[in-house]
N, C-alpha and C positions, 0 to 999 in steps of 0.2 A: 425269975431265973436269970442269972447273970452269965453272960458269955465271957469265958476266960480264954484269952489268946496269949501265947508267949510272944516275946519280942520278935523271934524268928518268924512265927506264923503271921504276925501283923505286918512285918516287912515283906514277906512273900505275897500277902494279900494286896498290899499297896503296889508292889511291883506289877502284879497281874492286872490290877485295875488301871495302872498307868499305861501298860502295853495295849490293853483293850481300847483305852481312850485314844491313844495314838493311832491305832488301827482304824478306829471309827473316823478319825480326822482324815485319813488317807482315802476313805470311801465317800465321805460327804463333803461337798464343795462349799456349802454355806458358812457354817461356823468353824472353819478350819483353824483359824488363829486361836480361838477360845479352847478348842479341843487340844491343840498342841500345847498350850500353856498348862491346861489342867493335867494332861498326861505327863508332862515334864515335872510338874509339881508333885504328882503322886509318886513318880519314880524317885525324885529327890527325897521325899519324905520316907519312902521305903529304905533308901540308902542310908539316910541319917539314923533311922531307928536301928538298922543293922549294925551300925558302928558302935 
């Protein structure tokens, strides 16, 4: 079974994942830089797909 997502749904999913990652970076002090970079990359990918 193949999962079908529209571009808008994929963009929203990546935005949500990016925000969750950035929120996790705010609460965890060890891998903050990696989480910030990952969150920013997910938000950027969502923004690019939405364009």
